[in-house]
C-alpha positions as CSV (number, residue, x, y, z in Angstrom):
1,M,35.2,9.0,-2.1
2,L,32.5,6.5,-1.8
3,L,29.2,8.2,-1.6
4,K,25.4,6.8,-1.0
5,G,22.6,8.7,-2.2
6,C,18.8,9.3,-3.2
7,L,17.7,11.4,-5.9
8,H,13.9,11.2,-5.5
9,A,12.5,12.2,-2.1
10,H,9.1,14.1,-1.4
11,T,8.3,16.2,1.5
12,T,5.5,18.3,3.2
13,C,6.4,21.0,0.5
14,S,4.1,18.6,-1.8
15,D,2.6,15.3,-1.2
16,G,5.1,13.8,1.1
17,K,4.3,13.2,4.9
18,L,7.7,14.5,6.4
19,T,9.2,17.6,6.5
20,P,12.3,18.5,4.7
21,Q,14.3,18.3,7.6
22,E,12.5,15.0,8.8
23,I,13.7,13.7,5.3
24,A,17.2,14.9,5.7
25,D,17.4,13.1,9.3
26,V,16.0,10.1,8.2
27,Y,18.3,9.6,5.4
28,S,21.3,10.8,7.3
29,D,20.4,8.3,10.0
30,L,20.6,5.5,7.1
31,G,24.2,6.5,6.2
32,Y,23.3,8.6,3.2
33,D,25.7,11.3,1.7
34,F,23.3,13.1,-0.6
35,I,19.5,13.5,-1.2
36,A,17.5,15.5,-3.6
37,F,14.2,17.1,-2.6
38,T,12.1,16.5,-5.7
39,D,8.5,17.9,-4.8
40,H,6.0,18.1,-7.4
41,D,6.0,21.2,-9.5
42,Y,2.1,21.9,-9.2
43,L,2.5,21.9,-5.5
44,L,5.3,24.1,-4.9
45,T,5.0,27.5,-3.2
46,N,7.1,30.6,-3.2
47,E,8.1,29.4,0.3
48,T,9.8,26.1,-0.8
49,D,13.3,27.1,-1.5
50,S,13.7,29.0,1.9
51,I,12.1,25.8,3.7
52,Y,14.8,23.9,1.9
53,D,17.5,26.3,2.7
54,S,16.8,25.9,6.4
55,V,17.4,22.1,6.7
56,K,20.5,21.4,8.7
57,S,22.5,18.5,7.7
58,E,26.1,17.1,7.1
59,M,24.5,15.7,3.9
60,I,24.9,17.3,0.3
61,L,21.2,18.5,-0.2
62,F,20.1,19.1,-3.8
63,K,17.0,21.0,-4.7
64,G,14.9,19.7,-7.5
65,V,11.4,19.6,-8.9
66,E,9.4,16.6,-10.1
67,M,8.0,18.1,-13.4
68,T,4.7,16.7,-14.9
69,V,5.4,16.8,-18.6
70,F,2.5,15.8,-21.1
71,E,3.6,13.5,-23.8
72,K,0.7,11.2,-24.8
73,G,-0.4,11.3,-21.2
74,Y,1.8,12.4,-18.3
75,I,5.5,11.7,-17.5
76,H,7.5,12.6,-14.5
77,I,11.0,14.2,-14.9
78,N,13.1,15.1,-12.2
79,K,15.1,18.3,-12.8
80,I,17.9,18.5,-10.0
81,F,20.2,21.5,-9.6
82,G,24.0,21.2,-8.8
83,D,26.0,24.1,-8.3
84,K,26.4,24.9,-12.0
85,E,25.0,21.8,-13.8
86,E,21.6,20.1,-13.7
87,L,20.4,16.5,-13.9
88,H,17.2,15.3,-15.8
89,I,15.8,11.9,-14.7
90,M,12.8,10.3,-16.2
91,N,11.1,9.0,-13.2
92,H,9.4,5.5,-12.2
93,L,8.9,3.9,-15.8
94,G,6.9,1.2,-14.1
95,E,4.2,3.6,-13.0
96,Y,2.8,4.5,-16.5
97,D,1.0,1.3,-17.6
98,L,3.1,1.4,-20.8
99,T,4.9,-1.3,-22.8
100,V,8.6,-1.2,-23.2
101,D,8.2,-0.1,-26.7
102,Q,6.0,2.8,-25.6
103,I,8.4,3.6,-22.9
104,L,11.2,4.0,-25.5
105,E,9.1,6.0,-27.7
106,R,8.5,8.4,-24.8
107,I,12.3,8.7,-23.9
108,E,13.0,9.4,-27.6
109,T,10.3,12.2,-27.8
110,I,10.9,13.6,-24.4
111,S,14.7,13.9,-25.2
112,N,13.7,16.3,-27.8
113,R,12.5,18.7,-25.1
114,Y,14.4,17.8,-22.3
115,P,18.2,16.6,-22.1
116,L,17.3,13.5,-20.2
117,D,20.6,12.1,-18.5
118,S,19.0,9.0,-16.7
119,V,16.0,7.0,-16.2
120,E,14.5,5.7,-12.9
121,I,14.1,1.7,-13.1
122,T,12.4,1.5,-9.7
123,T,8.7,2.2,-8.5
124,K,8.6,3.1,-4.9
125,G,12.3,1.5,-4.3
126,F,11.3,-1.7,-5.8
127,L,13.0,-2.7,-9.2
128,N,11.2,-2.9,-12.5
129,S,13.7,-5.2,-14.2
130,E,11.5,-4.9,-17.5
131,Y,13.5,-1.5,-18.0
132,D,17.0,-2.6,-16.9
133,I,17.6,-3.3,-20.7
134,P,20.2,-2.4,-23.2
135,G,17.6,-0.9,-25.3
136,I,17.5,2.1,-23.0
137,K,20.6,3.6,-23.7
138,L,20.4,6.2,-20.8
139,P,22.1,5.3,-17.4
140,K,19.4,3.6,-15.1
141,I,19.2,4.5,-11.7
142,A,17.5,3.2,-8.5
143,S,15.7,5.6,-6.0
144,D,13.0,5.4,-3.4
145,D,10.7,8.1,-4.5
146,S,9.7,8.4,-1.0
147,H,6.8,10.0,0.5
148,T,6.7,8.4,4.0
149,R,9.2,7.2,6.4
150,L,8.5,3.7,5.3
151,G,9.3,4.5,1.8
152,C,13.1,5.8,2.8
153,G,16.0,3.6,2.2
154,R,14.5,0.9,0.0
155,A,16.8,1.7,-3.1
156,W,19.8,4.2,-3.7
157,I,22.8,4.6,-5.8
158,E,26.6,4.7,-4.9
159,M,29.4,6.2,-6.5
160,D,33.0,6.8,-6.1
161,C,33.6,10.4,-6.8
162,R,34.4,13.8,-5.3
163,R,32.1,15.1,-2.6
164,N,30.3,17.9,-4.5
165,K,27.2,18.3,-6.5
166,D,28.5,18.8,-9.9
167,S,30.7,15.7,-9.5
168,I,27.6,13.6,-8.6
169,I,25.8,14.7,-11.6
170,R,28.5,14.1,-13.9
171,A,29.2,10.7,-12.4
172,I,25.6,9.9,-13.0
173,R,25.7,11.2,-16.5
174,K,28.5,9.0,-17.3
175,G,27.0,6.0,-15.6
176,R,29.7,5.7,-13.0
177,F,27.6,4.5,-9.8
178,W,25.8,1.3,-9.0
179,N,22.5,0.6,-7.8
180,C,21.5,-0.7,-4.5
181,F,18.6,-2.4,-2.8
182,A,17.9,-2.7,0.7
183,K,17.3,-6.6,1.7
184,G,13.8,-7.9,2.5
């Protein structure tokens, strides 16, 4: 089954401008099959999970968190929860003002602390082609890192897999997806 999804979306549970329900509605209207709520770790409250659980949608809704990890400065890692499995993505490589060699060093060092499964080669949905290189051995995903309505639908992944959270996670780990970008 062909699936379309975004694994990096922020809501009013952290620094996003749309509620989780509004984010789900926007992505559903754009034809997405799954999204991940990945609000910032330092802004989450005890009510966040219940807010996510109240969202009504036909899409697969992943819960996640954008963790701030300190490694010679900060790096953001999305931790996304499946039914039994977890996915770890090093986010928006282009936002750190680091050289490719420095990014490679951070990937290696952080991989000793977290089981990195993928890296995000987009910034706010725009491709950072300097990181779409063979030297980065992990699967490279495109995502929105949406914080507003305007930021939704710029970049996504598509895959042919079963329609469940753990199948999606396994497909990403194996690099069995392709990156897509909106025109214009």
